[in-house]
C-alpha positions as CSV (number, residue, x, y, z in Angstrom):
1,M,2.2,-47.4,-4.7
2,K,2.2,-45.1,-2.2
3,M,4.9,-45.6,-1.3
4,V,7.1,-44.9,-4.5
5,L,5.8,-41.4,-4.0
6,L,6.5,-41.4,-0.2
7,L,10.3,-42.4,-1.4
8,F,11.6,-40.3,-4.4
9,G,9.9,-37.2,-2.1
10,L,6.4,-36.2,-4.0
11,F,4.5,-35.6,-0.5
12,G,1.4,-33.6,-1.3
13,I,0.8,-35.4,-4.2
14,A,-2.0,-37.9,-3.7
15,F,-2.2,-41.2,-5.9
16,G,-5.3,-42.0,-8.2
17,A,-6.7,-41.7,-11.6
18,D,-8.4,-38.4,-10.6
19,L,-5.5,-36.1,-11.3
20,E,-4.3,-34.8,-14.7
21,V,-0.8,-35.9,-15.8
22,S,1.5,-32.9,-15.5
23,A,3.0,-32.2,-19.2
24,V,6.1,-30.6,-17.2
25,D,6.9,-33.2,-15.4
26,T,5.8,-36.0,-18.1
27,L,8.7,-33.9,-20.6
28,F,10.7,-33.9,-18.0
29,L,11.2,-37.6,-17.0
30,I,10.8,-38.8,-21.0
31,V,14.0,-36.3,-21.5
32,C,16.0,-38.2,-18.4
33,S,14.6,-41.7,-19.8
34,S,16.1,-40.6,-23.3
35,L,19.4,-39.9,-21.4
36,V,19.4,-42.9,-19.3
37,L,18.9,-44.9,-22.6
38,L,22.1,-43.7,-23.7
39,M,23.9,-45.6,-20.7
40,T,23.8,-49.2,-22.2
41,P,25.4,-48.7,-25.4
42,A,28.0,-46.1,-23.7
43,L,28.7,-49.1,-21.4
44,G,29.2,-51.0,-24.5
45,M,31.4,-48.4,-25.5
46,F,33.2,-47.5,-22.3
47,Y,34.2,-51.6,-22.3
48,G,35.0,-52.0,-25.4
49,G,38.2,-49.6,-25.5
50,M,38.8,-51.3,-22.7
51,V,39.5,-55.0,-24.1
52,N,41.7,-56.6,-26.5
53,R,41.4,-56.2,-30.4
54,G,39.6,-59.2,-30.4
55,N,36.8,-58.7,-28.3
56,V,35.3,-55.5,-28.8
57,L,32.4,-56.4,-30.8
58,S,31.3,-59.5,-28.7
59,T,31.4,-56.7,-25.3
60,M,29.6,-54.9,-27.0
61,I,26.7,-57.0,-28.1
62,N,26.7,-58.3,-24.5
63,C,25.4,-55.3,-23.5
64,I,22.8,-54.4,-26.1
65,M,21.5,-57.8,-26.2
66,L,20.7,-57.6,-22.7
67,F,19.0,-54.2,-23.2
68,A,16.8,-56.5,-25.5
69,L,16.3,-59.4,-23.3
70,I,15.8,-56.9,-20.2
71,C,13.0,-55.2,-21.6
72,I,10.7,-58.1,-22.6
73,Q,11.6,-59.8,-19.3
74,W,10.3,-56.5,-17.4
75,V,7.2,-55.6,-19.9
76,I,6.0,-59.8,-19.0
77,L,7.0,-60.6,-15.2
78,G,9.8,-57.9,-14.0
79,Y,7.6,-55.0,-13.3
80,T,5.0,-56.7,-11.8
81,L,7.7,-58.1,-9.3
82,A,9.4,-54.9,-8.2
83,F,6.2,-52.6,-7.9
84,G,3.3,-54.5,-8.1
85,D,1.5,-54.8,-4.5
86,D,3.2,-55.7,-1.4
87,I,3.3,-59.2,-0.5
88,G,4.8,-59.8,3.0
89,H,7.6,-56.9,2.4
90,F,8.8,-59.2,-0.1
91,I,8.1,-59.2,-3.5
92,G,5.3,-57.9,-5.2
93,N,2.2,-59.7,-6.7
94,L,1.3,-60.5,-10.2
95,N,-1.4,-57.2,-10.7
96,H,0.8,-55.8,-13.3
97,I,1.8,-59.1,-15.1
98,F,1.9,-58.0,-19.1
99,L,2.0,-54.3,-17.5
100,G,-1.5,-55.2,-16.9
101,N,-4.1,-52.8,-15.1
102,I,-1.6,-49.9,-15.6
103,Q,-3.2,-47.7,-18.1
104,D,-5.2,-45.1,-15.9
105,S,-2.7,-45.2,-13.3
106,M,-0.6,-42.7,-12.3
107,I,3.1,-42.5,-10.1
108,G,3.2,-38.6,-9.0
109,L,2.0,-36.6,-11.8
110,V,3.3,-38.5,-14.7
111,S,1.7,-41.7,-16.1
112,E,2.4,-45.2,-14.9
113,N,3.7,-46.2,-17.9
114,L,6.2,-43.9,-18.6
115,F,7.2,-44.7,-14.8
116,V,7.6,-48.4,-16.5
117,F,10.3,-47.0,-18.8
118,F,12.3,-45.6,-16.8
119,Q,12.5,-48.0,-14.2
120,M,13.2,-50.3,-17.1
121,L,16.5,-48.9,-18.0
122,F,17.3,-49.1,-14.3
123,A,17.1,-53.1,-14.9
124,V,18.9,-52.8,-18.3
125,I,22.2,-50.8,-17.1
126,G,22.3,-53.3,-14.1
127,A,22.2,-56.2,-16.4
128,A,24.8,-54.8,-18.7
129,I,27.0,-53.8,-16.0
130,I,27.7,-57.2,-15.1
131,T,29.3,-58.4,-18.1
132,G,32.0,-56.5,-17.2
133,S,33.8,-59.0,-14.9
134,F,33.8,-61.9,-16.9
135,V,34.2,-60.3,-20.7
136,E,36.1,-62.0,-22.7
137,R,35.9,-65.8,-21.6
138,M,31.9,-66.5,-21.0
139,R,29.6,-68.6,-23.5
140,F,26.9,-65.6,-25.0
141,G,23.9,-68.3,-24.5
142,V,25.2,-68.7,-20.8
143,L,25.4,-65.1,-20.4
144,L,21.8,-64.5,-21.5
145,I,20.5,-67.1,-19.4
146,F,22.3,-66.4,-16.4
147,V,21.0,-62.6,-16.4
148,L,17.6,-63.0,-17.3
149,C,17.4,-65.2,-14.2
150,W,19.5,-63.0,-12.1
151,S,17.4,-59.5,-13.0
152,T,14.2,-61.6,-12.1
153,F,15.4,-63.3,-8.7
154,A,17.8,-60.8,-7.6
155,Y,17.6,-57.2,-9.0
156,D,13.6,-57.6,-9.2
157,V,13.1,-58.7,-5.4
158,L,16.0,-55.9,-4.5
159,A,13.9,-53.0,-6.5
160,H,10.8,-54.0,-4.5
161,W,12.6,-54.3,-1.2
162,V,14.2,-51.0,-1.4
163,W,12.0,-48.9,-3.8
164,G,8.6,-50.8,-4.0
165,G,7.3,-50.9,0.1
166,G,9.7,-53.6,0.9
167,W,11.1,-54.3,3.9
168,L,14.3,-52.5,3.2
169,M,12.0,-49.2,2.7
170,E,9.9,-50.2,5.8
171,I,13.1,-50.2,8.3
172,G,14.2,-47.0,6.6
173,S,16.9,-47.6,4.1
174,L,17.5,-44.9,1.6
175,D,18.7,-45.2,-1.7
176,F,17.7,-42.7,-4.8
177,A,19.0,-44.2,-7.7
178,G,20.1,-47.6,-7.4
179,G,23.1,-47.3,-5.4
180,G,22.4,-50.6,-4.0
181,V,20.0,-52.2,-6.1
182,V,22.0,-51.1,-9.4
183,H,25.9,-51.1,-8.4
184,I,26.4,-53.2,-5.5
185,A,23.9,-56.4,-7.0
186,A,25.4,-55.9,-10.3
187,G,29.1,-55.6,-8.7
188,V,28.6,-58.3,-6.3
189,A,27.1,-60.9,-9.4
190,G,29.9,-59.9,-11.3
191,L,32.4,-60.9,-8.5
192,V,30.8,-64.4,-8.3
193,G,31.0,-64.5,-11.7
194,C,34.3,-64.6,-12.3
195,L,34.9,-66.4,-9.5
196,M,33.3,-69.6,-10.7
197,L,34.9,-68.7,-14.6
198,G,38.2,-68.7,-13.5
199,K,40.9,-66.3,-14.6
200,R,41.4,-65.7,-18.7
201,K,43.9,-68.0,-19.9
202,F,44.8,-65.4,-22.4
203,K,45.8,-62.4,-20.6
204,Q,47.2,-59.5,-23.5
205,G,48.3,-56.9,-21.2
206,I,46.0,-54.2,-18.7
207,L,45.9,-51.5,-20.9
208,P,43.2,-50.8,-22.9
209,H,43.1,-51.0,-26.7
210,S,41.0,-47.7,-27.2
211,L,41.0,-45.1,-24.9
212,P,39.5,-43.0,-27.1
213,L,36.5,-45.1,-27.6
214,S,36.5,-45.5,-23.6
215,F,36.6,-41.9,-23.0
216,A,33.4,-41.3,-25.7
217,G,31.6,-44.3,-23.5
218,A,32.8,-42.4,-20.5
219,I,31.4,-38.7,-21.4
220,F,28.2,-40.1,-23.1
221,L,27.8,-42.4,-19.1
222,W,28.0,-39.2,-17.3
223,L,25.4,-37.8,-19.9
224,G,22.8,-40.1,-19.3
225,W,23.5,-40.7,-15.6
226,L,21.9,-36.9,-15.8
227,G,18.9,-38.3,-16.4
228,F,19.4,-41.4,-13.8
229,N,20.2,-39.4,-11.1
230,T,17.7,-36.6,-12.0
231,G,15.1,-38.2,-13.1
232,S,14.8,-40.5,-10.2
233,A,12.7,-37.2,-8.8
234,L,10.1,-38.2,-10.8
235,S,9.1,-34.1,-11.1
236,V,10.5,-31.2,-12.0
237,N,11.4,-29.9,-8.3
238,S,14.4,-28.4,-5.7
239,V,15.5,-32.7,-5.2
240,A,16.3,-33.0,-8.7
241,V,18.1,-29.8,-8.9
242,N,20.4,-31.0,-5.7
243,A,20.4,-34.5,-8.0
244,F,21.9,-32.6,-11.4
245,L,24.6,-30.8,-9.2
246,S,25.3,-33.0,-6.8
247,T,26.0,-35.7,-9.8
248,N,28.5,-34.1,-11.6
249,F,30.6,-32.4,-8.1
250,A,31.0,-36.0,-7.0
251,V,32.8,-36.7,-10.6
252,A,34.5,-33.6,-9.9
253,G,35.6,-34.9,-6.7
254,A,36.5,-38.5,-7.9
255,M,38.5,-37.3,-10.7
256,I,40.7,-34.8,-8.4
257,S,41.4,-37.3,-6.2
258,W,41.4,-40.0,-8.4
259,M,44.6,-37.5,-10.7
260,I,46.0,-36.7,-7.0
261,I,46.6,-40.7,-6.3
262,E,48.1,-41.0,-9.7
263,W,50.5,-38.5,-9.6
264,T,51.6,-39.6,-6.7
265,K,52.2,-43.2,-7.1
266,Y,53.5,-42.5,-10.5
267,G,54.3,-39.6,-11.7
268,K,51.8,-38.7,-13.8
269,P,48.2,-38.5,-14.6
270,T,46.4,-40.3,-17.1
271,L,43.3,-40.4,-19.0
272,L,42.7,-43.9,-17.7
273,G,42.6,-42.9,-14.5
274,S,40.5,-39.8,-15.2
275,I,37.6,-41.9,-17.1
276,T,37.8,-44.3,-14.0
277,G,37.3,-41.6,-11.7
278,I,34.3,-40.3,-13.5
279,V,33.0,-43.6,-13.4
280,A,33.7,-43.8,-9.8
281,G,32.4,-40.7,-8.8
282,L,28.8,-41.4,-10.4
283,V,28.4,-44.4,-8.6
284,A,29.3,-43.3,-5.5
285,I,26.4,-40.2,-5.6
286,T,24.0,-42.4,-7.2
287,P,22.3,-43.5,-3.9
288,S,22.2,-40.5,-2.3
289,A,22.1,-37.5,-5.3
290,G,18.7,-36.5,-4.1
291,F,19.8,-36.2,-0.2
292,V,23.2,-34.4,0.2
293,T,24.2,-31.3,0.2
294,P,26.5,-30.4,-3.5
295,F,29.4,-29.7,-0.8
296,S,28.7,-33.2,0.4
297,A,28.8,-34.2,-2.9
298,I,32.0,-33.7,-3.7
299,V,33.2,-34.8,-0.3
300,I,31.3,-38.3,-1.6
301,G,33.1,-38.1,-4.7
302,F,37.2,-37.0,-3.5
303,L,36.9,-40.3,-0.6
304,V,35.5,-43.1,-3.5
305,S,39.0,-42.6,-5.8
306,P,41.1,-44.1,-2.9
307,I,38.4,-46.5,-2.0
308,C,38.2,-47.9,-5.5
309,F,41.8,-47.4,-6.1
310,F,42.9,-49.8,-3.4
311,A,40.0,-52.4,-4.4
312,I,41.1,-52.2,-8.3
313,S,45.0,-52.1,-7.6
314,Y,45.7,-54.0,-4.7
315,L,42.2,-56.0,-3.0
316,K,41.8,-57.8,-6.7
317,F,45.5,-59.0,-7.3
318,K,45.8,-60.0,-3.5
319,L,42.9,-61.8,-3.3
320,G,43.7,-63.7,-7.0
321,Y,40.4,-63.0,-8.4
322,D,39.9,-61.4,-12.2
323,D,37.9,-59.3,-12.4
324,T,38.2,-58.4,-15.9
325,L,37.1,-54.6,-16.4
326,D,36.7,-54.1,-12.6
327,A,32.7,-54.1,-12.3
328,F,32.9,-54.9,-8.8
329,G,35.6,-52.7,-7.9
330,L,34.1,-49.9,-9.6
331,H,30.1,-50.5,-8.6
332,G,30.3,-53.0,-5.8
333,V,32.8,-51.3,-4.1
334,G,31.9,-47.5,-5.3
335,G,28.2,-48.4,-4.2
336,I,29.4,-49.8,-0.8
337,W,30.5,-46.3,-0.3
338,G,27.7,-44.9,-1.5
339,G,25.7,-46.0,0.8
340,I,27.5,-45.4,3.6
341,A,28.1,-42.1,3.0
342,T,24.1,-41.7,2.7
343,G,24.4,-42.7,6.1
344,L,26.4,-39.7,6.9
345,F,25.6,-36.7,5.0
346,A,21.9,-37.7,4.1
347,T,20.0,-34.2,5.9
348,S,16.3,-33.3,5.4
349,S,17.2,-29.5,4.6
350,V,17.7,-31.3,0.7
351,N,15.1,-33.7,1.3
352,E,12.2,-34.2,3.5
353,I,12.0,-38.0,3.2
354,V,15.0,-38.0,5.4
355,S,13.1,-36.3,8.6
356,K,9.6,-38.6,7.9
357,E,10.2,-41.7,6.5
358,A,13.8,-42.3,6.7
359,A,15.6,-44.3,10.0
360,G,16.6,-40.4,10.6
361,E,19.5,-37.2,9.9
362,G,22.8,-38.5,8.7
363,L,25.5,-38.8,11.5
364,F,27.2,-36.0,9.8
365,Y,24.0,-33.2,10.1
366,G,22.3,-33.9,13.8
367,G,21.1,-37.5,13.1
368,D,22.9,-40.9,15.8
369,F,23.5,-43.9,14.2
370,S,20.1,-45.3,13.2
371,L,20.6,-44.3,9.4
372,L,24.0,-45.8,9.0
373,F,23.2,-48.6,11.0
374,V,20.2,-49.5,8.1
375,Q,22.2,-48.3,5.4
376,I,24.5,-51.3,6.6
377,V,21.8,-53.9,7.0
378,A,20.9,-52.5,3.6
379,I,24.2,-52.8,1.4
380,I,24.6,-56.5,3.3
381,A,21.0,-57.8,2.0
382,C,21.7,-56.1,-1.2
383,F,25.3,-58.4,-1.3
384,I,24.0,-61.8,0.4
385,L,20.7,-61.8,-2.5
386,S,22.5,-60.6,-5.4
387,G,25.7,-63.4,-4.4
388,A,23.4,-66.5,-3.5
389,I,20.9,-65.9,-6.9
390,S,24.2,-65.6,-8.7
391,F,26.1,-68.3,-7.4
392,V,23.0,-71.0,-8.0
393,V,21.9,-69.8,-11.2
394,L,25.9,-70.4,-12.6
395,K,25.8,-73.4,-10.5
396,V,23.0,-74.9,-12.0
397,I,24.1,-73.7,-15.8
398,S,26.7,-75.7,-15.4
399,I,25.1,-78.8,-15.2
400,F,24.3,-78.6,-18.0
401,V,26.8,-76.4,-20.4
402,P,29.9,-75.3,-19.2
403,L,30.3,-71.4,-18.3
404,R,33.4,-70.8,-20.5
405,V,34.1,-70.5,-24.0
406,E,36.8,-73.2,-25.2
407,E,40.2,-72.5,-25.0
408,M,41.4,-72.2,-28.8
409,Q,37.7,-69.6,-29.1
410,E,39.5,-67.6,-26.0
411,E,42.7,-67.0,-27.7
412,N,41.3,-65.8,-30.8
413,G,39.2,-63.4,-29.3
414,L,35.5,-64.2,-29.2
415,D,34.5,-61.5,-31.9
416,Q,35.3,-64.2,-34.3
417,S,34.5,-67.3,-32.0
418,L,31.3,-66.0,-31.5
419,H,30.3,-63.8,-34.0
420,G,31.8,-64.1,-37.5
421,E,32.8,-60.8,-37.0
422,I,36.1,-58.2,-36.4
423,A,36.4,-54.8,-35.2
424,Y,39.5,-53.8,-37.0
425,R,40.8,-54.9,-40.8
């Protein structure tokens, strides 16, 4: 677990039960955890406003039920696979199964129990993000089984590789708050899912049915993301402050950039573009929030918008896949850029881990290509593992049951067909 302290820059803090818990750091992480807790229902609102009227509730229940499912999985097995004692730099052992052997342990100056909860919320939001790629057509039971298996065999393994002492940590890759572990992995899983499911049969246009609902969801996501990124410092320190600032500045850069693109291409800016820019900026800064300067964050956010805009507006249609709510286009592609940007902009002037534990300084801050190369390796690893696990799991499930709902259910909307409810009367 010492590796976790090194990753988040808590140098000088010993690991052991003889230290006293810091009330300030504990309160800080409780507040951040509470903010991150908002992200899953906020994502449900964001997604819910984007789909047609007959799939609002099914989209929301996907997110909230996955919260419950992954919570239980994390307690039983997920945490120990991700943060148990290292086995061959590949996976954690079972010393924390059912959260055993952690009652008197600490991570930095907070209880390990609190760290368990904070990290669990990362696993939850990663699972929820996936659903955006294939809403309106996947069977609910299939979704639950798929995400449970993906979380166990893909997310937990990646979390160990990057944060728990695995091989990606050993070679010096950086991922402050889950750009690869959460966003690339979830985006790729969504891409594989939508490819295997096929396109929707009854598309009802591409415009959201309720932009105000999606707007509210985006704002709550932004608020929750502050806890997501800032809390990843695990302590009240300068790194946490920098992550807080960088998160907001990246959003500002991404929103301005998306507005310029829309104004130039369509002649007018839109609310849909603005909230899409919010999410793109948040995703892009996630892996580097505690490693880059606030100005670099603006640049990272400004550049992510044209990259994601291209993926959503051109690449998706050129390749012909139906990523319903652009989980891959925003989270997968945005996370890839964020990982690369970390290799360009990371600096030890923000976080000393860059010089002490990472492969080196960012390319634009006096480093060579070492960190950038390692970041690309980490991106490829996240892409391959998540994609392979997703394909295998869905292929096995499809042997026993169909992956998608019946044609009539899809036409009528999943709210009524699967859940017997309607959102609007």
